[in-house]
C-alpha positions as a LaTeX table, in Angstrom:
\begin{tabular}{lrrr}
\hline
Residue & $x$ (\AA) & $y$ (\AA) & $z$ (\AA) \\
\hline
Met1 & $-23.54$ & 4.52 & 0.05 \\
Asn2 & $-20.34$ & 2.54 & $-0.55$ \\
Glu3 & $-18.89$ & 5.43 & $-2.53$ \\
Leu4 & $-19.49$ & 7.83 & 0.38 \\
Ile5 & $-17.87$ & 5.37 & 2.78 \\
Leu6 & $-14.87$ & 5.13 & 0.43 \\
Leu7 & $-14.40$ & 8.91 & 0.45 \\
Thr8 & $-14.60$ & 8.90 & 4.25 \\
Gln9 & $-12.03$ & 6.12 & 4.39 \\
Ile10 & $-9.66$ & 7.99 & 2.08 \\
Ala11 & $-10.00$ & 11.17 & 4.17 \\
Leu12 & $-9.18$ & 9.16 & 7.31 \\
Val13 & $-6.15$ & 7.49 & 5.74 \\
Val14 & $-4.71$ & 10.68 & 4.24 \\
Gly15 & $-5.43$ & 12.81 & 7.31 \\
Thr16 & $-3.82$ & 10.29 & 9.64 \\
Ser17 & $-0.74$ & 10.00 & 7.41 \\
Val18 & $-0.27$ & 13.78 & 7.31 \\
Leu19 & $-0.78$ & 14.04 & 11.08 \\
Ala20 & 1.73 & 11.25 & 11.73 \\
Ala21 & 4.30 & 13.04 & 9.55 \\
Arg22 & 3.90 & 16.15 & 11.74 \\
Val23 & 4.28 & 14.17 & 14.97 \\
Ser24 & 7.47 & 12.18 & 14.34 \\
Lys25 & 9.15 & 9.61 & 12.12 \\
Glu26 & 8.31 & 6.97 & 14.73 \\
Ala27 & 4.62 & 7.74 & 14.26 \\
Leu28 & 5.05 & 7.12 & 10.53 \\
Phe29 & 6.85 & 3.83 & 11.25 \\
Val30 & 3.89 & 2.64 & 13.28 \\
Leu31 & 1.31 & 3.85 & 10.77 \\
Ile32 & 3.04 & 2.28 & 7.75 \\
Ser33 & 3.10 & $-1.14$ & 9.43 \\
Leu34 & $-0.45$ & $-0.79$ & 10.77 \\
Gln35 & $-1.87$ & 0.19 & 7.39 \\
Ala36 & $-0.14$ & $-2.74$ & 5.72 \\
Val37 & $-1.56$ & $-5.21$ & 8.26 \\
Ile38 & $-5.05$ & $-3.70$ & 7.97 \\
Ala39 & $-4.87$ & $-3.86$ & 4.16 \\
Asn40 & $-4.08$ & $-7.57$ & 4.26 \\
Leu41 & $-6.80$ & $-8.27$ & 6.83 \\
Leu42 & $-9.56$ & $-6.37$ & 5.01 \\
Val43 & $-8.74$ & $-7.64$ & 1.51 \\
Leu44 & $-11.10$ & $-10.58$ & 2.04 \\
Lys45 & $-14.24$ & $-8.41$ & 1.89 \\
Gln46 & $-15.51$ & $-7.71$ & $-1.64$ \\
Val47 & $-17.91$ & $-4.88$ & $-2.51$ \\
Tyr48 & $-19.29$ & $-2.95$ & $-5.47$ \\
Leu49 & $-17.92$ & 0.56 & $-5.99$ \\
Phe50 & $-18.91$ & 2.61 & $-9.04$ \\
Gly51 & $-20.21$ & $-0.58$ & $-10.63$ \\
Leu52 & $-16.89$ & $-2.42$ & $-10.17$ \\
His53 & $-16.25$ & $-5.56$ & $-8.13$ \\
Val54 & $-13.39$ & $-4.59$ & $-5.79$ \\
Thr55 & $-12.04$ & $-5.13$ & $-2.28$ \\
Cys56 & $-12.22$ & $-2.72$ & 0.66 \\
Ser57 & $-8.50$ & $-2.52$ & 1.34 \\
Asp58 & $-7.03$ & $-0.47$ & $-1.52$ \\
Ala59 & $-7.14$ & 2.81 & 0.42 \\
Phe60 & $-5.00$ & 1.32 & 3.22 \\
Ala61 & $-2.52$ & $-0.29$ & 0.83 \\
Ile62 & $-2.03$ & 3.04 & $-0.94$ \\
Gly63 & $-2.02$ & 4.89 & 2.41 \\
Ser64 & 0.96 & 2.84 & 3.54 \\
Ile65 & 2.89 & 3.86 & 0.41 \\
Leu66 & 1.81 & 7.49 & 0.89 \\
Ser67 & 3.12 & 7.41 & 4.47 \\
Leu68 & 6.37 & 5.89 & 3.20 \\
Asn69 & 6.78 & 8.77 & 0.73 \\
Leu70 & 6.09 & 11.30 & 3.49 \\
Leu71 & 8.75 & 9.62 & 5.62 \\
Gln72 & 11.29 & 9.77 & 2.81 \\
Glu73 & 10.44 & 13.39 & 2.01 \\
Lys74 & 10.91 & 14.58 & 5.61 \\
Phe75 & 13.49 & 12.18 & 7.05 \\
Gly76 & 15.43 & 10.72 & 4.11 \\
Lys77 & 15.83 & 7.53 & 2.10 \\
Glu78 & 17.56 & 5.53 & 4.87 \\
Glu79 & 14.61 & 5.97 & 7.21 \\
Ser80 & 12.13 & 4.91 & 4.52 \\
Gln81 & 14.16 & 1.76 & 3.83 \\
Arg82 & 14.24 & 1.03 & 7.55 \\
Ala83 & 10.47 & 1.46 & 7.68 \\
Thr84 & 10.08 & $-0.99$ & 4.79 \\
Trp85 & 11.91 & $-3.72$ & 6.69 \\
Leu86 & 9.97 & $-2.99$ & 9.87 \\
Cys87 & 6.73 & $-3.17$ & 7.87 \\
Phe88 & 7.72 & $-6.48$ & 6.33 \\
Gly89 & 8.55 & $-7.84$ & 9.79 \\
Ser90 & 5.19 & $-6.68$ & 11.13 \\
Met91 & 3.32 & $-8.36$ & 8.28 \\
Leu92 & 5.25 & $-11.59$ & 8.74 \\
Phe93 & 4.62 & $-11.54$ & 12.49 \\
Phe94 & 0.91 & $-10.98$ & 11.88 \\
Ala95 & 0.71 & $-13.86$ & 9.42 \\
Leu96 & 2.56 & $-16.30$ & 11.69 \\
Ser97 & 0.87 & $-15.29$ & 14.94 \\
Thr98 & $-2.63$ & $-15.59$ & 13.48 \\
Gln99 & $-1.90$ & $-19.07$ & 12.16 \\
Ile100 & $-0.58$ & $-20.11$ & 15.59 \\
His101 & $-3.73$ & $-18.66$ & 17.14 \\
Leu102 & $-5.84$ & $-20.94$ & 14.98 \\
Leu103 & $-3.96$ & $-24.03$ & 16.23 \\
Tyr104 & $-5.61$ & $-23.74$ & 19.66 \\
Ala105 & $-8.42$ & $-26.27$ & 20.04 \\
Pro106 & $-11.60$ & $-24.36$ & 20.94 \\
Ser107 & $-13.59$ & $-25.33$ & 24.00 \\
Pro108 & $-17.08$ & $-26.82$ & 23.59 \\
Ser109 & $-18.62$ & $-23.51$ & 24.67 \\
Asp110 & $-16.63$ & $-21.41$ & 22.16 \\
Asn111 & $-18.60$ & $-19.89$ & 19.30 \\
Met112 & $-15.91$ & $-17.67$ & 17.73 \\
His113 & $-13.30$ & $-20.10$ & 16.40 \\
Ala114 & $-15.14$ & $-20.71$ & 13.14 \\
His115 & $-15.32$ & $-16.97$ & 12.48 \\
Tyr116 & $-11.61$ & $-16.51$ & 13.28 \\
Ala117 & $-10.77$ & $-19.46$ & 11.04 \\
Glu118 & $-12.73$ & $-18.00$ & 8.13 \\
Leu119 & $-11.18$ & $-14.55$ & 8.59 \\
Leu120 & $-7.59$ & $-15.54$ & 9.36 \\
Ser121 & $-7.12$ & $-18.63$ & 7.21 \\
Pro122 & $-6.88$ & $-17.45$ & 3.60 \\
Ala123 & $-4.92$ & $-19.72$ & 1.30 \\
Pro124 & $-1.15$ & $-19.71$ & 1.96 \\
Arg125 & $-0.69$ & $-18.69$ & $-1.66$ \\
Leu126 & $-2.66$ & $-15.47$ & $-1.08$ \\
Phe127 & $-0.71$ & $-14.66$ & 2.07 \\
Leu128 & 2.59 & $-15.20$ & 0.28 \\
Ala129 & 1.46 & $-13.23$ & $-2.77$ \\
Ser130 & 0.31 & $-10.33$ & $-0.61$ \\
Ile131 & 3.46 & $-10.15$ & 1.51 \\
Thr132 & 5.78 & $-10.62$ & $-1.47$ \\
Ser133 & 4.10 & $-8.05$ & $-3.71$ \\
Phe134 & 3.79 & $-5.48$ & $-0.93$ \\
Phe135 & 7.44 & $-5.85$ & 0.10 \\
Leu136 & 8.74 & $-5.65$ & $-3.47$ \\
Val137 & 6.52 & $-2.66$ & $-4.25$ \\
Gln138 & 7.69 & $-0.79$ & $-1.15$ \\
Gln139 & 11.33 & $-1.44$ & $-2.09$ \\
Phe140 & 10.62 & $-0.22$ & $-5.61$ \\
Asp141 & 8.70 & 2.84 & $-4.41$ \\
Val142 & 11.53 & 3.97 & $-2.10$ \\
Arg143 & 14.00 & 3.90 & $-4.99$ \\
Phe144 & 11.63 & 5.29 & $-7.61$ \\
Phe145 & 10.53 & 8.17 & $-5.37$ \\
Ala146 & 14.19 & 8.99 & $-4.67$ \\
Phe147 & 14.83 & 8.95 & $-8.44$ \\
Leu148 & 11.95 & 11.38 & $-9.03$ \\
Lys149 & 13.14 & 13.63 & $-6.21$ \\
Asp150 & 16.64 & 13.72 & $-7.74$ \\
Lys151 & 15.52 & 14.22 & $-11.35$ \\
Leu152 & 12.55 & 16.54 & $-10.67$ \\
Pro153 & 13.59 & 18.67 & $-7.67$ \\
Ser154 & 11.46 & 21.62 & $-8.80$ \\
Trp155 & 8.27 & 19.56 & $-8.83$ \\
Arg156 & 6.00 & 19.73 & $-5.79$ \\
Trp157 & 5.96 & 16.74 & $-3.44$ \\
Gly158 & 2.33 & 15.97 & $-4.28$ \\
Ala159 & 3.09 & 15.61 & $-8.01$ \\
Arg160 & 6.09 & 13.35 & $-7.42$ \\
Ser161 & 4.17 & 11.26 & $-4.90$ \\
Thr162 & 1.23 & 10.83 & $-7.28$ \\
Ile163 & 3.50 & 9.62 & $-10.10$ \\
Ser164 & 5.25 & 7.26 & $-7.71$ \\
Leu165 & 1.94 & 5.86 & $-6.43$ \\
Leu166 & 0.56 & 5.31 & $-9.94$ \\
Val167 & 3.61 & 3.34 & $-11.03$ \\
Ser168 & 4.07 & 1.39 & $-7.79$ \\
Gln169 & 0.39 & 0.44 & $-7.57$ \\
Phe170 & 0.42 & $-0.77$ & $-11.18$ \\
Leu171 & 3.29 & $-3.04$ & $-10.18$ \\
Asp172 & 1.50 & $-4.11$ & $-7.00$ \\
Thr173 & $-1.71$ & $-4.95$ & $-8.86$ \\
Phe174 & 0.18 & $-6.94$ & $-11.48$ \\
Leu175 & 2.24 & $-8.89$ & $-8.93$ \\
Phe176 & $-0.65$ & $-9.74$ & $-6.62$ \\
Ser177 & $-2.96$ & $-10.67$ & $-9.49$ \\
Thr178 & $-0.31$ & $-12.91$ & $-11.04$ \\
Leu179 & 1.05 & $-14.51$ & $-7.87$ \\
Gly180 & $-2.22$ & $-14.81$ & $-6.00$ \\
Leu181 & $-4.99$ & $-15.21$ & $-8.57$ \\
Trp182 & $-3.45$ & $-16.86$ & $-11.64$ \\
Gly183 & $-5.44$ & $-20.00$ & $-12.42$ \\
Leu184 & $-8.04$ & $-19.29$ & $-9.74$ \\
Val185 & $-10.27$ & $-16.79$ & $-11.58$ \\
Asp186 & $-11.97$ & $-16.78$ & $-14.96$ \\
Ser187 & $-10.82$ & $-13.40$ & $-16.24$ \\
Leu188 & $-7.58$ & $-12.23$ & $-14.67$ \\
Pro189 & $-7.12$ & $-9.28$ & $-17.12$ \\
Glu190 & $-10.53$ & $-7.83$ & $-16.13$ \\
Ile191 & $-9.81$ & $-8.20$ & $-12.41$ \\
Phe192 & $-6.41$ & $-6.54$ & $-12.89$ \\
Leu193 & $-7.91$ & $-3.70$ & $-14.93$ \\
Phe194 & $-10.78$ & $-3.02$ & $-12.52$ \\
Ser195 & $-8.50$ & $-3.11$ & $-9.48$ \\
Tyr196 & $-6.00$ & $-0.72$ & $-11.01$ \\
Leu197 & $-8.71$ & 1.68 & $-12.16$ \\
Met198 & $-10.01$ & 1.78 & $-8.60$ \\
Lys199 & $-6.52$ & 2.52 & $-7.33$ \\
Ile200 & $-6.19$ & 5.36 & $-9.85$ \\
Leu201 & $-9.43$ & 6.80 & $-8.47$ \\
Ile202 & $-8.18$ & 6.52 & $-4.89$ \\
Ile203 & $-4.78$ & 8.00 & $-5.77$ \\
Ser204 & $-6.50$ & 10.93 & $-7.53$ \\
Ala205 & $-8.63$ & 11.55 & $-4.45$ \\
Ile206 & $-5.53$ & 11.36 & $-2.23$ \\
Trp207 & $-3.80$ & 13.95 & $-4.44$ \\
Ile208 & $-6.81$ & 16.28 & $-4.11$ \\
Phe209 & $-6.97$ & 15.88 & $-0.31$ \\
Ala210 & $-3.21$ & 16.23 & 0.13 \\
Arg211 & $-2.76$ & 19.40 & $-1.96$ \\
\hline
\end{tabular}
């Protein structure tokens, strides 16, 4: 059942990204930031997919990069760099505002604070690792996609985007695993390998849907 849900999630992410690209660059700006925030919020839930222990947020993390590539393809490198900064600002605002939210003392009749605290209070190290790796990967992806577009102009957008996603998500998985999980898990190489294999699966599905 989880595998079917994953395919539905991928279809939603890809379809929304393509629709946003047809609407306007502003729609892509909003979607890139929203997907990044959702990816960081949903990363706390762990599930089994195809026998692997993974999180539920990989589709949204990759969807944000896909939307960034669509933005660069249609509106240019400057707009994609602008979107990267806006996305970083949105993620930082989300992180700060949720921590401020948790500072409010709940009333005696409140029964939601504990749930908010559990959901919105991951370790500062994980927040920093997530924001740092995502920002660096987006900066890398903008430049790497532009390099591919310049060096391989005859290649279709889907092929260039797939190559860009594979490389950028390898970097993202390495950075987040190292910055966020080093010393906290028993087998970091296995977690890195499983996470990246899942991302390859999702990227392959995105390429099929987006053709």
